[in-house]
Backbone as a ProteinNet text record, in pm:
[ID]
protein_1_A
[PRIMARY]
MPDIVVSEFMDAAALKGFPEAWRLLYDPGLVDDRERLFAELAGARAIIVRNRTRVDADLLAAAPKLLAVGRLGVGLDNIDLDACEARGVAVLPATGANTLSVAEYVISAALQLTRGAYSSNAAMIAGEWPRSELIGGELSGRTMGLVGFGHIARAVAERARSLGMDIAAFDPFVADDDPVWDGVEQLSSLDQLLERCDVVSLHVPLTPRTKNLIAVPELARMKAGAILINTARGGVVDEAALADSLKAGKLGGAALDVFETEPLTAEAGEKFNPCRNIILTPHIAGVTAEANVRVSYLTVENVRRVLENLP
[TERTIARY]
9477.1	9616.8	9694.5	9823.6	9900.2	9936.5	9969.3	10006.2	10150.1	10197.2	10362.9	10390.4	10498.3	10516	10678.9	10718.9	10844.3	10893.6	10981.5	11042.1	11140.3	11197.3	11333.7	11304.6	11380.7	11385.4	11383.3	11323.3	11323.1	11314.3	11278.8	11234.5	11079.2	10994.7	10854.5	10770.8	10846.4	10785.5	10781.7	10887.9	10883.5	10780.2	10712.1	10612.2	10477.6	10466.7	10385.3	10343	10471.3	10516.8	10421.3	10339.9	10296	10151.4	10044.3	9918.3	9834.4	9746.1	9643.6	9602.1	9572.9	9476	9528.1	9693.7	9798.4	9772.8	9748.3	9766.6	9918.3	9957.3	10095.8	10132.1	10237.6	10263.5	10400.5	10432.6	10555.1	10593.2	10672.4	10675.9	10848.6	10940.5	11067.4	11102.6	11021.6	11026.7	10973	10936.5	10936.1	11078.8	11175.9	11278.5	11331.6	11254.4	11322.1	11204	11122.4	10994.4	10958.1	11016.3	11038.5	10853.4	10819.7	10676.9	10594.9	10561.5	10466.2	10507.3	10601.3	10679.7	10616.9	10625.8	10553.5	10432.8	10354.2	10184.4	10122.9	10228.9	10198.9	10206.8	10301	10326.2	10234.8	10131.2	10063.8	10000.4	9967.4	9908.8	9968.1	10077.4	10170.2	10231.7	10273.1	10313.6	10428.1	10509.6	10628.6	10681.3	10783.1	10860.1	10937.1	10982.9	11104.8	11190.6	11325.7	11412.2	11536.2	11634.4	11758.3	11838.6	11933.5	12035.2	12021.3	11927.5	11879.9	11777.7	11717.8	11606.4	11633.2	11612.5	11672.2	11513.1	11563.6	11471.1	11495.8	11477	11513.6	11371.8	11422.2	11294.1	11155.8	11158.8	11090.1	10989.6	11102.7	11023.4	10940.8	10997.9	10909.6	10792.5	10788.4	10697	10589	10608.1	10499.7	10441.5	10504.9	10470.6	10426.3	10355.5	10283	10257	10201.8	10185.5	10291.1	10417.6	10520.2	10573.2	10581.5	10641.8	10794.1	10802.9	10941.1	11024.1	11111.1	11197.3	11260.1	11223.2	11292.2	11436.8	11526.3	11636.1	11683.1	11664.5	11701.3	11860.2	11935.6	12094.5	12090.7	12226.7	12269.7	12335.1	12380.9	12407.7	12313.5	12337.8	12235.1	12247.8	12346	12350.3	12281.5	12170.6	12090.6	11943	11985.1	11871.9	11891.9	11799.5	11836.5	11793.4	11895.7	11868.6	11816.5	11867.3	11828.1	11701.7	11670.1	11533.4	11412.3	11416.4	11372.4	11344.3	11462.4	11440	11341.1	11366.8	11299.5	11125.4	11081.5	11014.2	10934.6	11025.4	10977.7	10986.1	11033.5	11043.6	11143.1	11123.2	11228.6	11338.4	11430.9	11534.4	11585	11519.3	11555.5	11633.9	11798.9	11894.7	11882	11930.4	11866.5	12033.7	12068.8	12196.7	12224.1	12334.2	12391.3	12352.8	12220.3	12174.3	12249.3	12346.8	12417.2	12575.3	12589.6	12734.3	12811.8	12780.4	12833.1	12871.6	12749.8	12768.8	12881.3	12919	12978.5	13128.4	13150.5	13271.9	13322.4	13208.8	13268.3	13304.7	13283.8	13296.6	13443.2	13460.4	13586.4	13686.1	13689.2	13767.2	13753.8	13653.4	13680.1	13752.1	13725.5	13806.2	13965.9	13979.2	14125	14169	14128.3	14185.6	14208.7	14114.5	14109.1	14213.2	14230.3	14335	14459.8	14476.1	14600	14650.3	14563.6	14606.7	14602.9	14523.1	14529.7	14526.8	14450.3	14452.8	14309.9	14238.9	14116.4	14044.2	14122.8	14086.4	14141.6	14159.8	14223.2	14132	14019.3	13912	13968.2	13945.5	13977.7	14116.4	14183.3	14337.6	14347.5	14263.8	14270.6	14186.1	14077.1	13957.7	14073.5	14116.9	14218.9	14337.9	14360.9	14477.7	14593.2	14592.8	14708.5	14769.8	14842.4	14882.6	14954.3	14902.4	14941.1	15001.3	15105.7	15096.7	15182.3	15253.6	15373.7	15306.6	15241.6	15146.2	15052.8	15027.3	14905.3	14957.3	15099	15156.4	15132.6	15035.4	14983.7	15067.5	15013.9	15079.9	14898.4	14971.3	14885.2	14893.2	14730	14686.1	14758.4	14797.9	14882	14960.8	15021.1	15141.8	15113.8	15048.8	14997.7	14927.8	14871.7	14847.6	14683.8	14610.9	14478.2	14490	14428.4	14403.2	14295.9	14212.6	14088	14027.2	14027.3	13978.9	13839.3	13839.3	13706.9	13706	13652.5	13666.3	13504.1	13416.9	13291.7	13230.9	13118.5	13068.2	13108	13133.1	13137.8	13282.1	13367.8	13531.2	13570.4	13514.2	13533.8	13539.3	13422	13376.4	13478.3	13496.7	13624.5	13768.4	13802.5	13876.4	13907.4	13801.1	13785.4	13828	13771.6	13795.9	13936.8	13968.4	14123.4	14214.2	14220.3	14260.8	14279	14153.4	14162.5	14226.8	14275.3	14358.1	14497.7	14530.9	14675.7	14688.8	14632.2	14622.3	14679.8	14749.5	14780.4	14650.5	14632.8	14528.7	14547.4	14551.4	14560.2	14440.4	14401.5	14298.8	14312.3	14247.2	14243.9	14090.5	14050.6	13924.4	13936.2	13981.5	13968.5	13832.2	13717.2	13586.1	13570.7	13652.8	13637	13715.1	13709.9	13781.5	13929.7	14031.2	14156.6	14164.1	14037.1	14029.5	13942.9	13874.6	13758	13838.9	13753.7	13820.8	13835.9	13740.9	13750.4	13884.3	13987.3	14132.2	14210.2	14170.5	14236.2	14269	14409.4	14467	14452.7	14454.9	14434.3	14513.2	14614.2	14707.5	14614.6	14627.3	14538.8	14655.6	14613.8	14722.2	14631.9	14745.7	14693	14664.2	14697.2	14664.2	14654.5	14567.5	14547.6	14659.3	14739.3	14873.4	14965.1	14944.4	15031.4	14949.3	14858.1	14789.8	14827.4	14777.3	14838.8	14987.9	15069.8	15249.1	15232.8	15142	15231.4	15114.5	14992	14910.1	14894.4	14888.1	14887	14754.8	14667.8	14519.7	14475	14351.8	14360.4	14188.6	14063.6	13945.3	13859.8	13824.4	13747.2	13593.9	13573.4	13438.1	13408.4	13390.8	13318.7	13231.4	13155.5	13030.5	13063.8	12979.7	13028.6	12997.2	13072.4	13069.1	13169.4	13135.6	13233.3	13368.9	13393.9	13507.1	13610.5	13526.8	13562.6	13561.4	13499.1	13481	13641.9	13652.8	13792.7	13903	13867.8	13945.2	14077.4	14068.9	14161.1	14136.4	14266.5	14300.9	14446.9	14497.1	14617.4	14731.8	14740.6	14836.6	14821.5	14712.1	14696.3	14738.7	14711.4	14738.6	14909	14955	15101.5	15141.5	15107.2	15179.5	15135.6	15079.3	15023.4	15140.5	15154.2	15278	15268.4	15355	15340.6	15296.6	15184.1	15123.2	15054.5	15001.7	14902.1	14755.3	14636.2	14524.3	14431.9	14331.5	14211.5	14116.1	13992.7	13883.6	13786.5	13702.6	13583.8	13431.6	13366.3	13254	13170.1	13215.1	13138.6	13044.6	13092.4	13039.6	13128.4	13043.7	13125.1	13177.3	13248.3	13287.5	13401.2	13417	13507.5	13635.9	13660.5	13751.4	13762	13902.1	13889.2	13890	13800	13805.2	13901.4	13921.5	14020.4	14156.1	14176.8	14359.7	14357	14243.5	14237.1	14305.9	14239.9	14222.4	14400.6	14420.3	14535.6	14704.1	14666.4	14743.8	14726.7	14618.7	14620.1	14681.6	14653.3	14750	14877.9	14928	15069.6	15117	15051.9	15118.8	15157.8	15112.5	15128.2	15076	14957.3	14890.2	14868.8	14850.1	14837.6	14728.4	14594.2	14463.4	14357.3	14242.2	14142.6	13982.4	13909.7	13760.9	13679	13573.5	13486.1	13330.2	13280.3	13142.3	13063.1	13100.9	13036	13108.7	13014.8	13087.4	13002.3	13086.5	13022.3	12917.6	12875.5	12794.2	12733.7	12601.3	12527.9	12386.7	12359.5	12428.9	12540.2	12660.1	12783	12721.8	12753.5	12741.2	12853	12815.3	12917.9	13035	12991.5	13077.4	13177.2	13123.7	13187.6	13270.5	13219.3	13286.6	13409.4	13447	13556	13677.6	13670.2	13821.5	13908	13815.4	13887.3	13916.8	13929.3	13953	14058.8	14175	14181.8	14269.9	14199.8	14263.3	14275.6	14412.7	14420.8	14391.2	14353.6	14376.1	14227.7	14123.3	13993.1	13889.3	13833.2	13690.3	13601.9	13491.7	13370.5	13227.5	13172.7	13040.1	12950.4	12804.6	12726.4	12632.4	12729.4	12678.6	12591.7	12653.8	12617.2	12653.2	12767.8	12866.6	12753	12666.1	12557.3	12454.2	12428.3	12279.1	12325.6	12333.3	12312.9	12178.1	12152.5	11985.8	11965.9	12074.8	12050.5	12031.2	12124.8	12141.7	12002.7	11952.6	11834.1	11703.6	11702.1	11580.9	11635.1	11723.2	11768.1	11719.2	11797.7	11758.9	11606.6	11553.1	11399	11314.8	11346	11245.7	11293.6	11430.9	11461.3	11380.4	11385.4	11332.7	11193.2	11125.7	10959.8	10947.6	11062	11026.5	11032.3	11151.6	11204.5	11058.9	11010.6	10886.8	10761.5	10730.3	10617.5	10635.3	10761.1	10745.7	10743.9	10767.6	10740.1	10623.4	10514.8	10416.8	10284.8	10346.3	10259.8	10303.1	10400.6	10433.8	10493.6	10575.2	10607.9	10782.3	10820.2	10969	11079.2
20045.4	20131.7	20048.3	20036.9	19939.2	20092.9	20018.6	20101.5	20067	19994.2	19934.6	19875.1	19963.6	19882.7	19814	19693.1	19630.2	19602.1	19689.4	19697.9	19593	19544.4	19440.4	19321.2	19217.2	19082.1	19105.5	19009.6	19003.2	18883.7	18838.9	18743	18769.8	18686.4	18746.6	18703	18624.7	18597	18690.3	18759.9	18883.6	18984.3	18978.7	19089.4	19063.6	18938.8	18899.6	18982.3	19050.3	19123.1	19302	19298.5	19388.6	19367.2	19459.5	19427.8	19399.1	19298.8	19244.1	19364	19469.3	19519.3	19664.5	19643.4	19715	19644.9	19705	19665	19654.6	19560.7	19508.3	19480.9	19495.8	19472.6	19460.9	19326.5	19246.9	19213.9	19302.9	19261.9	19295.7	19212.7	19228	19297.7	19271	19320.9	19473.7	19523.4	19656	19752.7	19713.1	19764	19817.8	19697.7	19724.4	19785.7	19861.8	19898.4	20029.3	20157.5	20245.8	20299.7	20297.1	20347.6	20285.8	20168.2	20088.8	20093.2	20113.6	20149.7	20264.1	20388.6	20532.8	20526.8	20425.9	20417.9	20333.7	20266.3	20191.3	20247.9	20370.2	20438.4	20558.5	20575.4	20692.9	20695.5	20556.3	20593.7	20546.8	20501.6	20420.6	20512.4	20456.3	20535.3	20465.9	20378.5	20326	20233	20252.7	20161.9	20094.8	19977.6	19893.5	19862.6	19887.7	19846	19786.4	19781.2	19734	19857.1	19803.7	19923.5	19948.7	19885.8	19912.1	20005	20000.9	20117.2	20233.3	20360.5	20518.6	20558.5	20602.2	20713	20808.9	20893.6	21036.7	21160.2	21253.8	21322.2	21310.3	21229.7	21176.7	21086.5	20974.5	20871.4	20945.2	21028.7	21128.2	21212.6	21252.6	21301.7	21224.8	21118.6	20987.8	20950.3	20965.1	20915.9	21041.8	21090.6	21210	21181	21065.6	20996.8	20942.3	20940.3	20843.4	20907.4	20800.3	20823.2	20769.4	20686.5	20581.9	20518.3	20528.9	20422.6	20308.1	20180	20084.2	20055.5	20036.5	19996.4	19858.5	19762.8	19634.4	19596	19667	19647.7	19798.4	19845.3	19969.9	20101.5	20059.7	20192.9	20244.2	20375.9	20468.2	20553	20544.1	20612.6	20635.1	20518	20499.4	20579.8	20659.5	20723.7	20872.6	20964.8	21133.2	21158.7	21165.4	21177.6	21327.1	21429.5	21569.4	21559.1	21506.4	21545.1	21444.5	21346.7	21261.7	21360.8	21411.1	21474.3	21614.1	21653.7	21783.4	21747.5	21621.9	21588.2	21495.9	21502.3	21457	21316	21240.3	21099.2	21037	20943.3	20838.1	20791.2	20758.7	20638.6	20559.7	20456.8	20321.3	20195.3	20233.4	20128.7	19999.7	19863.2	19748.3	19775.5	19841.8	19854.4	19706.1	19687.4	19573.5	19408.1	19405.1	19277	19180.9	19277.5	19188.7	19204.1	19253.5	19253.5	19149.7	19017.9	18894.8	18835.8	18854.5	18802	18850.7	18988	19056.3	19047.2	19031.6	19022	18846.6	18755.1	18631	18656.1	18702.2	18734.5	18781.2	18877.8	18951.6	18839.4	18775.1	18656.6	18548.7	18512.4	18404.3	18459.2	18560.3	18607.1	18644.2	18669.5	18704.2	18533.4	18479.4	18341.2	18281.2	18239.4	18214.9	18286.9	18412.8	18455.3	18466.5	18464.5	18442.3	18320.9	18200.7	18030.2	18026	18073.3	18020.6	17877.6	17789	17665.1	17593.6	17698.4	17618.8	17659.2	17691.3	17683.8	17558.4	17455.1	17334.2	17246.8	17254.5	17150.1	17067.2	17197	17142.8	17060.4	17137.1	17065.4	16926.6	16919.8	16762.2	16667.7	16725.5	16622.4	16606.5	16666.5	16661.6	16545.6	16491.8	16419.8	16508.2	16640.5	16691.2	16679.6	16756	16747.5	16865.7	17005.9	17104.5	17183.8	17065	17101.5	17218.2	17213.9	17360.1	17462.4	17491.8	17618.5	17666.2	17556.4	17586.1	17622.4	17671.3	17631.3	17812.2	17853.3	17998	17998.9	18115.1	18150.9	18158.9	18211.6	18208.8	18352.3	18351.9	18476.7	18504.9	18393.3	18452.7	18501.7	18587.1	18681.6	18783.3	18828.3	18900.2	19000.7	19151.8	19245.3	19250.4	19284.3	19296.2	19478.5	19542.4	19704.7	19708.4	19804.6	19807.4	19966.8	20004.9	20149.6	20193.5	20243.9	20268.6	20180.2	20213.3	20123.1	20112.8	20086.1	20065.8	19961.4	19928.8	19782.7	19669.8	19700.6	19567.9	19540	19672.2	19642.8	19594.8	19642.4	19578	19439	19385.8	19248	19171.5	19224.4	19165.7	19184.9	19259.4	19247.4	19176.5	19157.8	19014.2	18889.3	18898.9	18736	18719.8	18833.5	18821.9	18788.1	18868	18828.3	18683.2	18664.4	18501.7	18413.2	18445.9	18367.6	18402.5	18509.9	18539.6	18626.7	18716.1	18855.3	18950.7	19048.1	19171.1	19297.8	19392.2	19460.3	19603.9	19642.9	19813.3	19855.8	19995.9	20068.8	20208.8	20289.7	20427.9	20457.6	20540.3	20606.4	20741.4	20862.2	20997.1	21017	20956.1	20958.6	20898	20810.5	20738.9	20806.6	20880.1	20939	20844.5	20913.7	20873.8	20777.8	20824.5	20746.2	20666.6	20624.7	20532.2	20398.9	20334.5	20199.8	20079.9	20109.1	20028.9	19983.5	20106	20076.3	19987.3	19953.5	19863.6	19725.5	19698.7	19580.3	19609.5	19729.9	19784.4	19899.2	19885.6	20004.3	20094.2	20182.3	20314	20381.2	20402.4	20435.9	20617.9	20697.2	20809.1	20870.8	20778	20811.2	20688.5	20706.9	20586.6	20549.3	20656.6	20577.8	20522.4	20560.8	20477.6	20327	20319.1	20177.2	20103.1	20204.5	20097.6	20045.5	20098.4	20080.4	19967.9	19937.9	19824.2	19727	19723.1	19606.2	19513.3	19386.7	19241.7	19265.1	19256.8	19272.6	19404.5	19470.3	19607.5	19574.5	19586.6	19588.2	19725.4	19736.1	19862.8	19882.7	20015.7	19982.5	20115.5	20209.9	20329.1	20341.8	20489.8	20471	20549	20553.6	20628.9	20775.2	20861.4	21004.7	21088.7	21197.7	21270.6	21289	21224.6	21257	21088.2	21002.5	20831.4	20808.6	20890.1	20843.9	20809.9	20692.2	20680.2	20678.9	20655.4	20670.7	20580.3	20433.2	20388.6	20386.4	20472	20470.3	20457.5	20491.6	20446	20491.3	20631.1	20664.7	20534.3	20524.9	20433.6	20322.3	20256.3	20103	20074.4	20188.5	20214.4	20187.3	20270.5	20233.7	20123.2	20053.4	19912.2	19817.5	19737	19605.8	19553.6	19490.5	19405.9	19269.2	19241.4	19129.4	19130.8	19240.4	19283.3	19228.3	19218.3	19201.6	19316.8	19339.4	19436.7	19356.4	19400.4	19360.7	19495.1	19482.3	19588.4	19508.8	19527.5	19526.7	19641.1	19727.3	19903.6	19941.4	20011.2	20038.2	20048.1	20070.2	20048.5	20219.3	20231	20347.5	20395.1	20324.3	20374.3	20328.1	20243	20153.7	20183.3	20265.7	20287.7	20149.8	20049.1	19951	19932.9	20009.5	20017.3	20002.8	20075.7	20106.2	19962.8	19925	19774	19667.2	19658	19562	19587.1	19706.5	19694.5	19701.9	19698.5	19680.5	19498.6	19409.3	19307	19229.2	19263	19221.8	19276.7	19354.3	19374.6	19285.5	19245.1	19145.3	19230.5	19340.6	19416.7	19392.7	19355.1	19315.4	19129.4	19052.4	18940.3	18884.3	18983.8	18922	19076.3	19057.5	19126.9	19071.4	19098.3	19049.2	19182.7	19204.4	19322.9	19259.5	19281.8	19265.6	19353.9	19495.8	19618.5	19632.9	19718.3	19771.9	19929.7	19986.9	20138.7	20110.8	19996.9	19991.6	19856.2	19873.5	19767.4	19735.5	19646.9	19502.9	19530.4	19447.4	19474	19399.6	19487.4	19448.3	19358.8	19295.1	19241.3	19339.9	19464.2	19552.4	19638.4	19636.1	19691.8	19601.5	19442.2	19349.5	19276.2	19332.7	19322	19365.2	19468.5	19512.9	19419.1	19333.2	19230.9	19089	19102.5	18975.6	18996	18919.5	18819.6	18846.2	18881.2	18893.5	18753.1	18750.2	18615.8	18666.8	18573.1	18599.4	18688.1	18679.8	18792.9	18717.5	18764.9	18726.4	18818	18818.7	18908.5	18816.5	18908.6	18874.6	18974.1	18959.7	19036	19118.8	19177.4	19241.8	19164.6	19054.5	18960.1	18941.9	19036.4	19012.3	18998.3	19091.4	19117.5	19028.2	18910.9	18851.3	18684.4	18668.9	18476.8	18456	18345	18320.2	18360.2	18349.6	18398	18544.3	18610.8	18762.8	18827.7	18788.5	18809.9	18801.3	18686.3	18691.9	18762.4	18823.5	18921.1	19085.2	19090.3	19221.4	19261.1	19153.3	19139.9	19199.2	19123.2	19116	19252.5	19302.1	19423	19550.7	19522.6	19636.1	19641.1	19551.5	19559.7	19609.2	19584.2	19644.9	19786.6	19832.2	19996.4	20054	19979.4	20043	20064.2	19961.9	19962.4	20054.8	20093.9	20168.6	20287.3	20343.5	20474.6	20486.9	20402.3	20391	20405.3	20358.6	20368.6	20441.5	20531	20670.3	20596.6	20495.2	20446.9	20490	20529.5	20562.3	20479.4
12566.4	12513.9	12669.8	12660.1	12775.7	12862.7	13000.8	13098.6	13121.3	13085.6	13079.9	12943.6	12873.6	12744.9	12784.5	12756.5	12766.7	12608	12573.7	12432.3	12390.1	12492	12492.7	12558.4	12587	12633.7	12793.8	12839.2	12988.6	13057.5	13157.5	13222	13250.6	13147.8	13108.3	13294.8	13342.6	13454.1	13586.5	13550.5	13667.6	13646.5	13546.1	13487.9	13583.5	13655.3	13748.5	13846.7	13902.8	14032.6	13993	13870.2	13862	13889.9	13968.1	13996.4	13859.2	13883.5	13747.2	13673	13733	13680.8	13586.3	13611.6	13506.8	13381.9	13271.1	13142.5	13094.5	13053.6	13026.6	12854.9	12763.1	12659.6	12646.2	12653.4	12651.9	12510.6	12453.1	12318	12257.4	12275.6	12262.7	12116.1	12002.3	11882.5	11893.4	11924	11956.8	11925.4	11972.6	11972.6	11822.4	11733.6	11602.1	11498	11603.3	11503.2	11578.7	11560.3	11634.8	11593	11500.8	11473.7	11560.5	11565.3	11623.7	11804.6	11841	11971	12001.6	11934	11970.5	11947	11879.4	11908.7	12037.8	12078.5	12150.6	12314.1	12317.5	12433.6	12429.6	12378.8	12363.7	12520.3	12605.1	12721.7	12826.4	12822.1	12873.3	13010.6	13127.1	13246	13249	13169.4	13210	13086.5	13056.8	12953	13012.5	12978.2	13016.4	12912.6	12926.3	12798.7	12836.6	12731.1	12768.2	12704	12642	12585.3	12444.3	12364.5	12244.3	12191.9	12299.1	12277.4	12309.5	12219.1	12228.5	12330.2	12444.3	12521.1	12494	12390.3	12344.6	12348.3	12297.4	12282.2	12196.3	12120.6	12012.2	12101.6	12187.8	12236.9	12359.8	12394.4	12515.3	12480.5	12362.4	12302.7	12282.5	12218.6	12223.2	12333.8	12440.2	12572.6	12650	12643.7	12719.6	12879.6	12891.5	13040	13089.4	13045.3	13092.2	13233.3	13319.4	13437.8	13471.4	13415	13464.9	13342.7	13376.4	13274.9	13331	13322.4	13366.6	13265	13355.9	13243.9	13301.1	13218.6	13237.4	13206.3	13323.1	13314.4	13392.6	13358.8	13439.5	13364.9	13218.5	13134.1	13109.9	13071.7	13080.3	12936.5	12848.2	12708.7	12624.2	12626.1	12541.1	12602.5	12700.8	12781.4	12750.1	12727.4	12746.7	12894.1	12948.6	13104.2	13131	13033.8	13052.4	13029.9	12935.8	12870.1	12975.6	13050.5	13133.9	13232.5	13281.1	13422.4	13396.9	13273.8	13244.9	13239.3	13230.5	13184.3	13289.9	13416.1	13549.6	13525.4	13441.4	13427.8	13504.8	13593.2	13662.6	13569.5	13571.4	13511.1	13618.8	13595.8	13707.9	13644	13688.8	13642.8	13744.2	13686.7	13800.6	13845.3	13960.8	13975.5	14097.9	14030.8	14102.7	14094.4	13979.8	13943.3	13875.1	13776.4	13677	13727.5	13800.7	13881.9	13855.3	13911	13914.9	13752.9	13677.8	13530.8	13478.5	13466	13416.9	13461.3	13583.9	13684.5	13645.4	13609.8	13556.2	13420.4	13341.5	13198.9	13181.2	13270.4	13258.9	13284.6	13409.7	13444.1	13374.5	13288.1	13200.6	13085.3	13042.7	12907.3	12936.7	13032.1	13081.3	13114.3	13128.2	13170.8	13049.9	12939.9	12788.3	12719.1	12716.5	12614	12659.3	12804.3	12868.4	12859.4	12842	12844.6	12724.2	12584.5	12491.6	12446.1	12534.9	12500.9	12449.1	12386.2	12394.6	12230.8	12171.8	12022.6	11911	11969.9	11904.1	11870.7	11886.8	11838.2	11716.8	11576.9	11461.3	11440.9	11490.4	11456.6	11518.7	11633.3	11708.9	11644.1	11593.1	11552.4	11419.6	11334.1	11205.3	11242.6	11370.4	11382.6	11433	11463.7	11491.6	11608.4	11687.2	11797	11839.9	11863.5	11807.7	11974.8	12057.1	12205.3	12215.1	12142	12158	12141.4	12027.5	11978.1	12096	12195.5	12310.3	12424.6	12429.5	12552	12612.6	12664.8	12712	12840	12909.4	13080.4	13151.7	13309.1	13397.6	13403.5	13497.1	13546.5	13686.2	13781.4	13881.3	13826.1	13948.1	13957.2	13829.5	13807.5	13669.7	13762.8	13686.9	13747.2	13646.1	13718.2	13657.3	13721.2	13574.2	13594.9	13563.7	13619.6	13634.3	13613.8	13497.9	13450.7	13497.6	13607.1	13679.4	13755.1	13886.3	14009.2	14080.5	14003.7	14077.4	14145.8	14123.1	14186.6	14110.7	13990.7	13878.5	13891.2	13902.2	13896.8	14038.8	14136.7	14225.4	14236.7	14190.4	14188	14127.2	14013.2	13943.3	14002.9	14075.1	14148.9	14260.3	14340.9	14421.5	14353.5	14243	14183.3	14140.9	14071	14005.3	14125.3	14251.2	14369.1	14397.1	14414.6	14462.8	14337.8	14243.1	14151.8	14153.5	14252.1	14273.7	14197.1	14132.7	14063.7	14162.3	14120.3	14197	14120.2	14187.6	14151.7	14150.5	14061	14023.3	13976.7	14006.5	13942.2	13941.4	13838.3	13834	13822.7	13896.8	13900.5	13995.9	13932	14011.1	14060.8	14057.5	14103.3	14219.2	14272.2	14401.9	14503.2	14622.8	14730	14734.1	14777.6	14835.6	14930.3	15028.2	15192.2	15155.4	15081.8	15046.5	15095.8	15192.4	15209.5	15130.1	14990.2	14896.4	14813.4	14852.6	14788.2	14884.8	15011.5	15084.8	15010.2	14950.6	14877.8	14724	14687.1	14582.5	14547.7	14448.6	14406	14336.8	14410.5	14351.4	14214.1	14117.5	14023	13993	13953.9	13968.8	13806.8	13696.2	13568.5	13503.1	13381.7	13307.5	13255.7	13203.8	13144.6	13226.3	13347.9	13461.6	13465.4	13462.1	13446.4	13343.8	13211.1	13117.1	13086.1	13131.1	13114.8	13214.1	13306.6	13444.4	13439.9	13377.3	13394.8	13271.3	13293.5	13243	13173.4	13212.7	13171.8	13208.9	13119.7	13150.4	13117.5	13204.5	13201.3	13234.7	13146.5	13122	13208.3	13298.8	13371.2	13363.9	13234.2	13242.5	13182.8	13198.3	13081.2	12998.6	12836.7	12740.7	12767	12749.1	12776.5	12651	12658.8	12575.3	12638.5	12739.1	12798.4	12790.1	12772.2	12755.8	12593.4	12517.1	12370.5	12336	12245.9	12235.9	12346.3	12448.9	12583.7	12533.6	12462.9	12435.7	12273.2	12258.9	12069.2	12090.4	11970.5	11924.6	12044.4	12067.7	12179.8	12343.7	12339.8	12494.3	12430.5	12311.7	12305.2	12285.6	12230	12234	12356.8	12454.8	12613.7	12683.5	12621.9	12689.5	12703.1	12773	12804.6	12682.8	12629.3	12495.5	12555.8	12443.7	12496.8	12592.2	12656.4	12751.7	12674.7	12756	12709.7	12759.4	12658.7	12659	12684.2	12775.3	12793	12828.6	12703.9	12722.5	12732.4	12878.8	12900.2	12914.2	12878.5	12924.7	12835.6	12752.6	12615.3	12508.7	12403.6	12269.7	12231.4	12196.7	12145.2	12256.7	12350.4	12475.7	12395.7	12312.8	12239.3	12085.3	12053.5	11881.2	11830.9	11792.8	11730.5	11628.9	11503	11401.8	11487.4	11562.3	11621.8	11708.5	11767.6	11853.9	11740.8	11666.8	11550.8	11459.5	11462.1	11384.4	11485.2	11617.3	11746.3	11753.2	11742.4	11739.4	11641.6	11489.4	11387.4	11368	11429	11458.9	11548	11642.7	11732.9	11886.3	11900.4	12003	12125.1	12106.9	12217.5	12225.5	12339.6	12347.9	12322.4	12322.2	12305.6	12344.7	12319.6	12345	12350.8	12424.4	12428.9	12436.6	12337.8	12332	12355.8	12406.4	12401.4	12392.5	12388.3	12301.8	12201.2	12116.2	11997	11958.8	11893.8	11874.1	11742.9	11674.6	11603	11652.6	11735.1	11773.1	11693.6	11651.5	11656.9	11530	11543.4	11483.2	11344	11278.5	11088.1	11024.4	10952.3	10889.9	10834.5	10805.5	10728.1	10869.3	10963.8	11115.4	11165.8	11149.7	11206.1	11112.8	10988	10898.5	10939	11024.4	11064.5	11141.7	11207.9	11335.1	11252.1	11086.1	11058.8	10962.4	10972	11069.3	11187	11308.5	11429.5	11508.5	11551.2	11639.2	11813.2	11856.9	12017	12043.3	11981.3	12008.1	12034.1	12115.8	12159.4	12152.2	12044.8	12000.2	12036.5	12141.8	12214	12164.6	12169.4	12125.3	12271.8	12303	12456.3	12544.2	12582.8	12667.7	12802.5	12848.8	12959.2	13060.4	13071.2	13205.2	13185.8	13065.8	13048.9	13067.3	13200.5	13220.3	13226	13249.4	13271.2	13400.7	13541.9	13644.5	13673.5	13562	13592.4	13512.1	13427.7	13325.9	13461.1	13564.6	13646.2	13772.7	13794.8	13867.8	13840.7	13711.3	13647.3	13622.6	13583.1	13563.3	13693	13786.6	13942.7	13957.7	13940.4	14029.9	13960.9	13796.8	13746.5	13766.6	13773.1	13800.2	13946.8	14044.4	14152.9	14172	14102.9	14057	14013.3	13887.7	13824.9	13893.2	13971.5	14046.1	14176.1	14206.3	14353.2	14284.4	14157.4	14122.3	14080.5	14005.9	13995.4	14128.3	14196.2	14291.5	14419.1	14358.2	14485.9	14587.7	14587.2	14734.8	14752.3	14835.2	14854	14814.2
[MASK]
+++++++++++++++++++++++++++++++++++++++++++++++++++++++++++++++++++++++++++++++++++++++++++++++++++++++++++++++++++++++++++++++++++++++++++++++++++++++++++++++++++++++++++++++++++++++++++++++++++++++++++++++++++++++++++++++++++++++++++++++++++++++++++++++++++++++++++++++++++++++++++++++++++++++++++++++++++++++

């Protein structure tokens, strides 16, 4: 029986950071075979997951020796934190390791959706010259609105500012006198942010309070032509309402990296057809080659520390 089970993909070289005597099972296919996963966990002291493996009461019951859950990322909505706490199982997110990759994704999406000049290959190859149709805009002089102002949102703010954007944010959990507000317009409500910002980027966890945080009323409050980017969690945005807003021409564009149904099925994705100026990606904002290495090594370090009872 393995001591450590890895049920989703990671940088396999990072696993060499565990002592040779520890028995490892690295099988990214386990995320899709719950029965086999449970069988492998019978003697495991740790499991390493991304966002698809559900660490719930059933999994914990199948792993009576479990001491640690290493999370290859930072979102924890697939992990029953209360159940883990009750069992004394440490939950170990790779905090900070994928901040850069998510921040760059947000900026890249904002640039692409604002400029709108990167979808002309087929027309150009066909001998067309769609110059007038591809005159987009510039980010400089516009306002980046950040819903949630944690580490990733602050990294987005730093990069957006370097492009000449103004920065506004709403986060009731960051103290008013926190120095992170320097150079940032602190807004008092979500409605205020939606009404004022040209690009809105979401950086909140999925909780009962944030479920459908952006739905029909919120989309109606956004500026005409505004852009919405969600790299946070599926379920924070009402996808059907967003699709309707895009089809109606209310929004200027949207980028979704996370979805209420993951993996996104053909049936669930049909609502976005035919939306213009939309970017859909399979939960990879935080997964670059470099970030995967950072996340993997940090997760191994976190799990090893707990199993060796180190501070």
